[in-house]
N, C-alpha and C positions, 0 to 999 in steps of 0.2 A: 451432484458432480457433473460437469459437462462432458461431452464426448471427448475422448482422448486426443483426437487429432483435429480439433477445431482450428480453422484457419484464422489467424489474427491479421485480418486486413479489412479494409472498408469494401463492402460489396455493393456496387452501384446497381440499383434496380430502378425500373420505371416509377415505382411508388415513392422513391426517395426524392426529396426536394433538392433542387440545385441552387437554391438561394444561399448565399454565403452565411455561415454561422459566425456571429460577431462575439468575440470573447473579451471579457474584462477580467483583470487579475486583481484580487484583493490581497494586498501585501507586497512588500518590496524586499524581502529577505532572500536568502540563498535559494530556497526551493522555488520562490516566485521567479527568480532569474532563470533557473533551470527550465521552468515551464515556458517562459517567454521565448527562450532560445529554441525549445522543442517545437513550439507552435510555428515559429518562423521557418522551420525546416520541412513542414508538411507541404506537399506539392499542390499545385493548382487544382488537381483532380478533386481535392476535398473542399475546395472553395471556402476557406475560412479566413477570417481577419481578426487580428488582435487590435482592438480599437481603443481600449481604455485601461487605466490602472487606478486603483484607489489606495490611499494610505491615510494614516492619522494626521499627516502634515503635508502641506502643499509642496514644501521643499523636497521631501523624500519622493513623492509621487512624480514631481517634475523631473528630478534627476533620473529616476527609473525610466520614465517615458522617453527621455532624450537618449539614454543608452540603448534602448531597444526599438527605437523608431515607432513609438506608439503615439497615436494622434492626440488623445485627451488624458490629462492628469487631474484626478480629483483629490482634493485635500481632506476628504472624509469618506468613509465607507458608505454613509447614507447617500452621498451624491453619486457614488458608483451604482448603488441599487436603483437609483432613480433615473439613471441614464437610459433614454428610450432607444438608443442605438446599440445596446448590449443585450445579447441573447443568452449567453452562458457565462457564469461566474466561476472562476477557479479560486477557491478559498485556500490561501497560503499562509495564514496566520498561525501562531502557536496553538496547539490543540485545546488549550484552555478557552479559546475564543470561537472554536468551530461551531458549537451549538448555536450561539446567538447570531453569528454572522450568516450561517447557512439558513436559518429560519427567516432572517430578515430578507435575504436575497430571494428565497422561494416565495415569500409573501409579496414581494415586488414583481413576481411573475417571471423570474429568471430560472433557467436550468442551472444546476450546481454540480460541479465536481469538487469534492472536499478532500483535502489532504488527510492522510492517516496521522495519528489515530483519529478516527472519524469524530469521536466525542470523548468526554471524560468517562462515561459509563453507558450501560445499555439503556437506562431510562432516557437519557438525552438522545441516544440514537433512535429510539422508538418515536420520540417526539419529532425528530427531524424527518423521519420517513413518513409519519402521519401528515406533516405539513406538505411534503411533496405530493402525497396522494390527494390531499384536499385542494391543492392548487394545480393539479394535473401537470406537474413539472418533472423533468428528469433529474434524478439525484444518484450520485455514485461516489463511493469511497475510492480515493485515489491510491489503492494498493497496487503499485506499479509492478511488483514482483509477479503477481498473478497473470500478467500479460507478457512476460518474458518468453520469447521463443524457446530458449533452452529449457525452462521449466515445463513448458507444454510437451516438448519432446521427451523429457525425462518421465513425465507422467504417462505418456503413450507407451514407453518401454516398460514401465511398471505394470500397466494394464495388460500389455502383451505377454507378460510373464518372463521378461528377459533376465530378471534377477530373482525369480521365484516370488515367494511371499515375503513382504516386508516384515523384518523382525525388530530393527531399531532404526531410528533417525537421530542423528547427533548434529546440532548446529549451534554456532556461537557467534555472537556479535558484541564485542567489547571494544570500546575506544576510550582513550584517556581524555576526559573533559575536566580539567582542573579548576576552571574558573568558578568560584563559589557564587558569583553574582549572575552567571549565565542562566538561561531559561531551563537548561537540563537539571539544575540543582535547586530551582525555586519551586516551593510547594504551591505558591499562588498561581504559577503558570503550569501547574500539573506536570512538574518535572519528574525525573526518575528515569531509570534505564528501560523499564518495561514498555511504556507507551511509545517511546521514541525509537528504541533499538530492539528490545526483546520481541516486539510485535512481528519482526521478520522471521526469526526461527519458528515462532508460533505459526506464522502464515505458511511456511514450508510444510510443516506437519499436517496442517489442516488441508492444504492443497492436495496432498497425496493420500491422506487417510481419513479426511473428514473431521467431524467433531469428536473429541475424546469422551470416554465414559468416566474418566477419573482424572484428577490433577492434584499434585502435591508440590508445594513451593516453599522455598526458604529465601531470605534476603538479609543483607546488611543495610541498615538505613542510616542516612545522614542525620545531623543535628536538626535539620529542617523537617525531617520525616519522610524524605523521598528515598526510593530504593537506589542505592549506589551500585550494589552488586546483587544479582538475583539468579536463582536457578530454579527450574521447574521440570517435573516429569509428568508427561501426559500418558495416560493409560488407554490403550485400545485393546480390542479382542485379539490376542496373539501378538501384539506389538507394543513397543514403548518408544516414545520420543523424548529426548533430553535436550533442553535448551539452557544456555548460560548467556548472561548479558551483564555488562558493567560499564560504569562511567570512570573507572579508576585504573584501567590498564587496557592494553591493546592485544587482542587475540589474533589468531590467524584468519578469522573471518571466512572459514570454510564450512562445508556441511558434508556429511556422509550418510548414505542410505544403504543399510545392510539387509540383504534378502537371503532366503534359504539357498539360492543358487548363484549368488554373486553380490556385487555392491556397485554403487555409483558414488564417485567422489566429485563434488561440485567445487570448482576453483573459486578462490576469493575474487571479488566479494560475492558470496553465494546468492545474495538477494537480487543482483542484476548481472548474472554471469554471461560470459561468452563461451566458456569451455567447461566440459565435464568429461570424466573418464568412466567407462563401464568395464568392469572386470567380471567375467563369468567364471564360476567355480566348476569348470568342466570336469576336473578330476573327481570331484565328489559325486557328480551325476553319472558318469559312464566310464570311469576308470581310465581316462585318457589324460595325458599331461595338459596342464593349463595352457591356454592360448594367450597370445599377446593382447594386452588391454586395448579397448577401442577408445580413441580420442575424438570427441565431437565438438565442433566449433559452430556457433550460431551467431548471426548478426544481432547486434544489440543497439537499438536506437533510443534507449533510455525512456524518457517520459512520452515519447511519440507513440509508443504502442498503446498506452492507455488513452491518450488523447484521441487517436484515430478510432478506437473502439467507442468512446463516448460520442464522437461525431456520427458514427454509423448508427448507433442506437437512437440518438435524437432524431436523425434524419428519417429513420424508419418509424417514427412516432411512438417509440417505446419509452417507458418511464423509469426503467431500471436496467442495469447490466445483467446479462445472462452468464457472466463470469464472476464478478463481485456482486452478487445479488444482495438485496436488502436483508434477506434472511441470514446470509453468510456474514454480513457486516454486524448485525445484531448479535449473532452467535459469537463472533470474535470479541466484541465488547463484553459480553456476558462472561466469557472465559477469563478475560483480563480482570473483570470485577472480582471473580472468585480468587484469582491469584493475589490481587491486592488485599482482599479480605484476609487471606491466610498469612500474609506477611505484615499486615497492619499499616498499609498506606491509605490515608484518607485525605482527600483534597478539601480545602476550606468550604467550597460550595456544597459539599456533601454533608457537612456537619449539621 
């Protein structure tokens, strides 16, 4: 676990290169659009360029490049990996393709920031990490929530004892995804609520408490065999974290952290919040009336926080993040493997 008050900014030092880092985006969907927009907002201090996009079709790549002012559009991912003017690849495909695409990009000598879920399972994640080590390239899972200023401030308050010892964490992420042909419900694209949505409540518990010592899970599966609705309880020494996730309804998308001396309520959407409220149980501690709750607002620049962190680490010559470490990524995949084992979700490539 990192220091509670780590500053999330690029730290320019004499050892850092000032040569622009040239980014290529692998994919043209919604998250690729969000990252292209985020990269354009990073100031000249970071000296980066978004120079290329790759897709399975020339038409899709060209349309994306035109929308975002990107110089080169590649009609295949192989052409993107081979582009000599690209330093960093952002993998924005469905997670069923993350393993193969990340390995191909690393083998081509590119640094990689790969969207979550990082892979289908821990075995794939280990192979991706081993490939990064072998090629001496930077590799990071794009778990953007772990870079949110509000999350870091919340963890600092927990470490400082502002709500006492954590007893429970309760987080929910459920949205209505009715399209039966969409990637969320397709077993061949590693669909289901867990890897796409449930990973966020899991991330909050792990961010604050580390890795659990026990996990129990239940789920309702679709006819295709993906988890439509899933609930899990994570066991820690003296604490329990409860998560719920679903593709069949929309929840309030909030999270609550309850401690022995108070609680923190994170406003929706809890995985990239701007606001949270801290309530101290003063009456319980020293027999005085409760005080007014504290409302905290933090700037939220979306994907920019993780992109700036990746830039910082690459410039410093590092090969992994010190926030989303390789160890943490593999542990997260191992946890989701166990949850899927308990509820009976198996992807075709695992058979």
